[in-house]
N, CA, C and O of each residue as an XYZ file, in Angstrom:
516
protein
N      76.768    100.333    101.333
C      76.859    101.866    101.265
C      78.102    102.523    101.296
O      78.739    102.525    102.349
N      78.694    103.279     99.931
C      79.753    103.849    100.175
C      79.747    104.875    100.823
O      78.709    105.533    100.882
N      81.313    105.432    101.717
C      81.403    106.459    101.718
C      81.799    107.352    101.099
O      82.882    107.318    100.515
N      80.701    108.735    101.089
C      80.425    109.901    100.169
C      81.810    110.541     99.671
O      82.329    110.613     98.557
N      82.280    111.070    101.220
C      83.217    111.550    101.597
C      84.922    111.115    101.047
O      85.892    111.866    100.938
N      84.828    109.737    100.791
C      85.847    109.192    100.430
C      85.593    108.594     98.949
O      86.607    108.102     98.454
N      84.640    108.554     98.295
C      84.427    108.991     97.206
C      84.238    109.800     96.491
O      84.018    109.595     95.297
N      84.274    110.923     97.026
C      84.318    112.254     96.637
C      86.004    112.741     96.264
O      86.343    113.623     95.475
N      86.848    111.902     97.063
C      88.210    112.290     97.732
C      88.588    111.624     96.610
O      89.210    112.373     95.856
N      88.463    110.518     96.196
C      89.233    109.208     94.925
C      88.913    110.028     93.835
O      89.773    110.078     92.956
N      87.892    110.682     93.672
C      87.020    111.257     92.174
C      88.119    112.490     92.135
O      88.591    112.717     91.021
N      88.524    113.218     93.108
C      89.167    114.772     93.250
C      90.703    114.090     92.771
O      91.372    114.779     92.002
N      91.368    112.506     93.296
C      92.319    112.477     93.169
C      92.489    111.734     91.425
O      93.511    111.815     90.744
N      91.614    111.265     91.147
C      91.743    110.512     89.438
C      91.998    112.127     88.567
O      92.936    112.254     87.779
N      91.149    113.116     88.820
C      91.367    114.429     88.394
C      92.313    114.898     88.168
O      92.521    115.406     87.066
N      93.260    114.885     89.199
C      94.392    115.260     89.369
C      95.326    114.735     88.398
O      96.184    115.410     87.829
N      95.106    113.410     88.226
C      95.927    112.794     87.719
C      97.105    113.641     86.826
O      98.277    113.771     87.179
N      96.580    114.111     85.749
C      97.839    114.890     85.103
C      98.477    115.678     85.788
O      99.707    115.623     85.792
N      97.827    116.551     86.491
C      98.755    117.135     87.554
C      99.972    116.716     87.928
O     101.048    117.309     87.851
N      99.726    115.678     88.329
C     100.889    114.672     89.279
C     101.801    114.020     88.470
O     102.743    113.363     88.913
N     101.514    114.205     87.110
C     101.996    112.800     85.510
C     103.559    112.721     86.089
O     104.108    111.694     85.691
N     104.114    113.265     86.639
C     105.652    113.514     86.897
C     105.907    113.196     88.404
O     107.062    113.291     88.817
N     104.906    112.826     89.252
C     105.566    112.483     90.649
C     106.219    111.421     90.763
O     106.098    110.383     90.111
N     107.096    111.725     91.800
C     108.222    110.837     92.317
C     107.836    110.864     94.162
O     107.043    111.520     94.837
N     108.744    109.907     94.447
C     108.826    110.140     95.637
C     109.937    109.900     96.285
O     110.418    108.778     96.128
N     110.700    110.942     97.248
C     111.977    111.193     97.893
C     112.292    110.251     98.938
O     113.378    109.685     99.067
N     110.808    110.052    100.023
C     111.260    108.796    100.978
C     110.005    108.294    101.488
O     108.983    108.976    101.568
N     110.131    106.835    101.900
C     109.062    105.914    101.920
C     109.832    105.285    103.297
O     110.902    104.688    103.409
N     108.615    105.764    104.484
C     109.080    104.863    105.479
C     107.804    104.383    106.237
O     106.624    104.481    105.901
N     108.370    103.834    107.362
C     107.042    102.995    108.386
C     107.466    103.879    109.751
O     108.591    104.252    110.083
N     106.202    104.082    110.416
C     106.292    103.964    111.550
C     106.269    102.634    112.628
O     105.992    101.462    112.376
N     106.652    103.238    113.873
C     105.924    101.708    114.549
C     104.503    101.108    114.951
O     104.142    100.031    115.424
N     103.863    102.259    114.562
C     102.141    101.387    114.388
C     101.999    101.198    113.389
O     100.811    100.953    113.181
N     102.707    101.151    112.343
C     102.277    100.500    111.003
C     101.849    101.883    109.906
O     101.243    101.804    108.838
N     102.334    102.991    110.513
C     101.564    103.698    109.269
C     102.927    104.534    108.551
O     103.899    105.003    109.142
N     102.605    104.541    106.963
C     103.354    105.220    106.174
C     103.721    106.378    105.948
O     102.900    107.114    105.400
N     104.523    106.702    106.154
C     105.497    107.909    105.830
C     105.810    108.432    104.223
O     106.980    108.371    103.845
N     104.899    108.880    103.401
C     105.806    109.415    102.527
C     106.082    110.974    101.858
O     105.173    111.799    101.946
N     107.127    111.274    101.313
C     107.625    112.109    101.111
C     107.667    112.246     99.742
O     108.244    111.332     99.152
N     107.017    113.523     98.790
C     106.965    113.812     97.378
C     108.389    114.265     97.124
O     109.173    114.562     98.025
N     108.707    114.299     95.625
C     109.480    115.511     94.989
C     109.282    117.063     95.079
O     110.089    117.989     94.991
N     107.664    117.017     95.326
C     107.376    118.649     95.287
C     107.385    119.028     96.562
O     107.117    120.229     96.585
N     107.570    118.580     97.717
C     107.927    118.673     99.530
C     106.636    118.473     99.836
O     106.608    119.005    100.946
N     105.352    118.013     99.605
C     104.464    117.395    100.012
C     104.840    116.030    101.343
O     105.840    115.312    101.323
N     104.104    116.003    102.038
C     104.303    115.191    102.827
C     103.239    114.609    103.684
O     102.372    115.256    104.272
N     103.423    113.072    103.696
C     101.941    112.261    104.171
C     101.943    111.222    105.378
O     102.776    110.317    105.345
N     101.175    111.296    106.291
C     101.627    109.758    107.220
C     100.219    109.400    106.976
O      99.256    110.135    107.191
N     100.184    107.929    106.400
C      98.692    107.178    105.816
C      98.883    106.328    106.902
O      99.899    105.974    107.501
N      97.496    106.027    107.054
C      97.190    104.673    108.223
C      97.031    103.537    107.623
O      96.796    104.013    106.512
N      96.967    102.344    107.452
C      96.993    101.140    107.030
C      95.325    100.889    106.924
O      94.976     99.970    106.183
N      94.227    101.695    107.658
C      92.695    101.860    107.716
C      92.645    102.496    106.472
O      91.908    102.189    105.535
N      93.457    103.387    106.513
C      93.453    104.760    105.326
C      93.592    103.772    103.687
O      92.812    103.729    102.735
N      94.810    103.135    103.897
C      95.217    102.643    102.922
C      94.421    101.604    102.154
O      94.078    101.584    100.972
N      94.181    100.573    103.346
C      92.569     99.608    102.873
C      91.432    100.176    102.159
O      90.785     99.533    101.332
N      91.167    101.521    102.518
C      89.905    102.141    102.424
C      89.739    102.617    100.756
O      88.769    102.618     99.998
N      91.247    103.036    100.579
C      91.425    103.690     99.181
C      92.036    102.602     97.949
O      92.121    102.928     96.765
N      92.380    101.435     98.423
C      92.745    100.329     97.855
C      92.324    100.535     96.318
O      91.146    100.273     96.076
N      93.243    101.035     95.082
C      93.164    100.981     93.742
C      92.227     99.583     92.947
O      91.382     99.627     92.053
N      92.753     98.498     93.647
C      92.102     97.321     92.698
C      90.455     97.182     92.268
O      89.557     97.521     93.039
N      90.289     96.797     91.326
C      88.794     96.652     90.826
C      87.922     95.800     91.594
O      86.736     95.781     91.264
N      88.334     95.042     92.633
C      87.382     94.760     93.436
C      86.984     95.616     94.498
O      85.786     95.818     94.694
N      87.922     96.177     95.254
C      87.647     97.408     95.655
C      86.322     98.701     95.292
O      85.518     99.371     95.941
N      86.723     98.517     93.864
C      86.537     99.810     93.556
C      84.912     99.351     93.239
O      84.210    100.214     92.713
N      84.273     97.972     93.556
C      83.168     97.816     93.047
C      82.903     97.938     91.527
O      81.911     98.518     91.086
N      83.976     97.280     90.647
C      84.091     97.275     89.528
C      83.927     95.484     89.207
O      83.715     94.885     88.153
N      84.114     95.030     90.509
C      84.192     93.384     90.260
C      83.143     92.667     91.063
O      83.234     91.444     91.174
N      81.946     93.459     91.754
C      81.040     92.919     92.743
C      81.270     93.784     93.990
O      81.906     94.836     94.033
N      80.525     93.043     95.186
C      80.494     94.169     96.169
C      81.995     94.230     96.817
O      82.824     93.327     96.704
N      82.202     95.545     97.566
C      83.761     95.082     97.989
C      83.427     95.135     99.447
O      82.353     95.463     99.950
N      84.416     94.796     99.977
C      84.634     93.859    101.579
C      84.186     95.138    102.196
O      84.394     96.258    101.729
N      83.453     94.810    103.463
C      82.770     96.079    104.421
C      83.939     95.291    105.262
O      83.945     94.066    105.379
N      85.087     96.300    105.924
C      86.176     96.056    106.886
C      85.434     96.321    108.311
O      85.596     95.513    109.226
N      84.572     97.537    108.485
C      83.685     97.496    109.501
C      82.661     96.718    109.930
O      82.546     96.515    111.139
N      82.037     96.334    109.299
C      80.582     95.600    109.268
C      80.824     94.384    110.306
O      80.930     93.217    109.928
N      80.904     94.809    111.728
C      81.326     94.110    112.511
C      79.950     93.365    113.516
O      79.146     94.143    114.028
N      79.809     92.052    113.696
C      78.590     91.572    114.340
C      79.289     90.583    115.318
O      78.473     90.303    116.196
N      80.238     90.069    115.480
C      80.835     89.184    116.285
C      82.238     88.777    116.390
O      82.939     88.963    115.395
N      82.700     88.314    117.309
C      83.927     88.519    117.534
C      84.824     87.464    116.025
O      85.907     87.958    115.712
N      84.460     86.307    115.285
C      84.802     86.376    114.269
C      84.900     87.241    113.378
O      85.761     87.037    112.522
N      84.229     88.236    113.297
C      83.639     89.261    112.163
C      85.232     90.146    112.804
O      86.095     90.475    111.991
N      85.373     90.380    114.063
C      86.146     91.537    114.535
C      87.379     91.212    114.212
O      88.311     92.011    114.116
N      87.439     89.843    114.003
C      88.813     89.355    113.912
C      89.229     89.367    112.349
O      90.406     89.550    112.036
N      88.253     89.173    111.414
C      88.599     89.192    110.169
C      88.732     90.877    109.470
O      89.259     91.244    108.420
N      88.149     91.518    110.347
C      88.334     92.867    110.221
C      89.609     93.594    110.708
O      89.597     94.818    110.585
N      90.584     93.079    111.183
C      91.512     93.563    112.168
C      92.348     92.597    110.796
O      93.059     93.427    110.229
N      92.451     91.738    110.359
C      93.098     90.662    109.346
C      93.139     91.990    107.881
O      94.079     92.397    107.199
N      91.818     92.292    107.879
C      92.057     93.542    106.486
C      92.510     94.703    106.530
O      92.454     95.487    105.583
N      92.967     94.926    107.538
C      93.797     96.327    108.177
C      95.291     96.107    108.267
O      96.218     96.916    108.288
N      95.266     94.725    108.315
C      96.655     94.607    108.883
C      98.009     94.470    107.530
O      97.844     93.533    106.748
N      99.333     95.428    107.288
C      99.879     94.988    106.319
C     100.889     93.840    106.653
O     101.857     93.921    107.409
N     100.370     92.500    105.768
C     101.635     91.627    105.836
C     103.231     91.944    105.159
O     104.325     91.674    105.653
N     102.909     92.619    103.838
C     103.848     92.390    103.223
C     103.693     93.587    102.210
O     102.558     93.878    101.832
N     105.048     94.467    101.645
C     104.955     95.181    101.048
C     105.731     95.104     99.954
O     106.797     94.591    100.295
N     105.721     95.416     98.557
C     106.767     95.090     97.549
C     106.569     95.531     96.293
O     105.668     95.130     95.557
N     107.773     96.738     95.887
C     108.253     97.657     95.176
C     107.145     96.992     93.793
O     106.839     95.800     93.773
N     106.617     98.066     92.632
C     106.151     97.911     91.701
C     106.411     98.807     90.784
O     106.018     99.964     90.635
N     107.431     97.844     89.924
C     108.866     98.999     89.224
C     109.454    100.109     89.935
O     110.140    100.007     90.952
N     109.227    100.894     89.496
C     109.809    102.238     89.863
C     108.842    103.498     90.387
O     109.302    104.545     90.843
N     107.360    103.191     90.232
C     106.710    104.054     90.467
C     105.376    103.738     91.422
O     104.428    104.521     91.373
N     105.334    102.580     92.283
C     104.289    102.069     92.842
C     104.817    100.972     93.928
O     105.961    100.523     93.858
N     103.831    100.554     95.000
C     104.072     99.392     95.704
C     102.977     98.720     95.724
O     101.953     99.329     95.416
N     102.893     97.409     96.059
C     101.536     96.758     96.116
C     101.743     96.187     97.911
O     102.813     95.985     98.484
N     100.425     96.043     98.442
C     100.580     95.637     99.701
C      99.691     94.301     99.787
O      98.684     94.122     99.102
N     100.191     93.410    100.703
C      99.617     92.036    101.015
C      98.903     92.034    102.282
O      99.476     91.742    103.332
N      97.596     92.369    102.219
C      96.977     92.361    103.578
C      96.965     91.312    104.486
O      97.470     90.227    104.197
N      96.367     91.558    105.697
C      96.270     90.228    106.541
C      95.169     89.100    106.036
O      95.277     87.899    106.285
N      94.183     89.649    105.346
C      93.086     88.437    104.868
C      93.530     87.706    103.524
O      92.926     86.686    103.191
N      94.699     88.262    102.647
C      95.403     87.863    101.274
C      94.982     88.547    100.698
O      94.912     88.089     99.558
N      94.478     89.786    100.771
C      94.171     90.505     99.527
C      95.751     91.146     99.261
O      96.603     91.589    100.030
N      95.701     90.989     97.991
C      96.740     91.940     97.022
C      96.939     92.369     95.856
O      97.950     92.044     95.233
N      95.968     93.211     95.332
C      95.409     93.591     94.149
C      95.466     94.577     93.821
O      95.449     94.800     92.611
N      95.560     95.605     94.739
C      95.769     97.467     94.895
C      97.320     97.323     94.152
O      98.088     96.361     94.171
N      97.420     98.239     93.701
C      99.010     98.890     93.137
C      98.613    100.437     93.459
O      97.705    101.102     92.960
N      99.380    100.733     94.247
C      99.371    101.856     95.197
C     100.441    103.124     94.136
O     101.624    103.204     94.466
N     100.022    103.892     93.112
C     101.289    104.643     92.243
C     101.268    105.813     93.148
O     100.473    106.053     94.057
N     102.325    106.525     92.721
C     102.949    107.530     93.374
C     101.661    108.909     93.021
O     101.062    109.614     93.834
N     101.572    108.893     91.292
C     100.349    109.687     91.406
C      99.184    109.152     92.158
O      99.141    109.794     93.208
N      98.490    108.526     92.133
C      97.449    108.224     93.059
C      97.509    108.622     94.640
O      96.726    109.290     95.316
N      98.648    108.005     94.956
C      99.221    108.017     96.154
C      99.196    110.349     96.900
O      98.810    110.984     97.881
N      99.772    110.565     95.780
C     100.029    111.867     96.060
C      97.883    112.961     95.836
O      97.226    113.775     96.485
N      97.767    112.315     94.770
C      96.101    112.757     94.335
C      95.638    113.035     95.761
O      95.385    114.140     96.241
N      95.540    111.292     96.636
C      94.491    111.201     98.134
C      94.941    112.005     99.135
O      94.381    112.466    100.129
N      96.318    112.118     98.601
C      97.215    112.789    100.129
C      97.164    114.077    100.098
O      97.876    114.535    100.992
N      96.510    115.098     99.312
C      96.531    116.492     99.318
C      95.217    116.824    100.706
O      95.238    117.583    101.675
N      94.447    116.097    100.322
C      93.550    116.421    101.772
C      93.372    115.510    103.013
O      92.461    115.748    103.806
N      94.147    114.562    103.182
C      94.155    113.307    104.111
C      94.596    114.050    105.285
O      95.668    114.649    105.369
N      93.567    113.961    106.315
C      93.869    114.188    107.986
C      94.881    114.027    108.752
O      94.282    113.599    109.739
N      95.362    114.034    108.885
C      96.387    113.750    110.216
C      95.754    112.460    110.851
O      94.772    112.333    111.583
N      96.537    111.650    110.391
C      95.839    110.746    111.977
C      96.024    110.552    113.630
O      95.270    109.803    114.251
């Protein structure tokens, strides 16, 4: 079952694509606890947790267009607990051109491309960690 609030946030972000068509990032940094700090050229700033970034992964698999998305917090055993932790552990971040970055997660997932436009849209109403 998908989180209705998260899905609504994603739909709202997608609707704002044209509004943020010329979005640029002025600063991108990481906190000691692995949060992403991002500042946009319109003055908007956001702090994103790894859990939030994984939950909003824009790839086809996670959006549900290629089967069932992973259930990061469906914890039934210590083995599943370890797997859930891997799903929200950032192993590597790579730039994608000058408009996005891609994350390699602890479980090997690496298909999502987080564009500045997408991140600006979803951070309009992102709660502080």
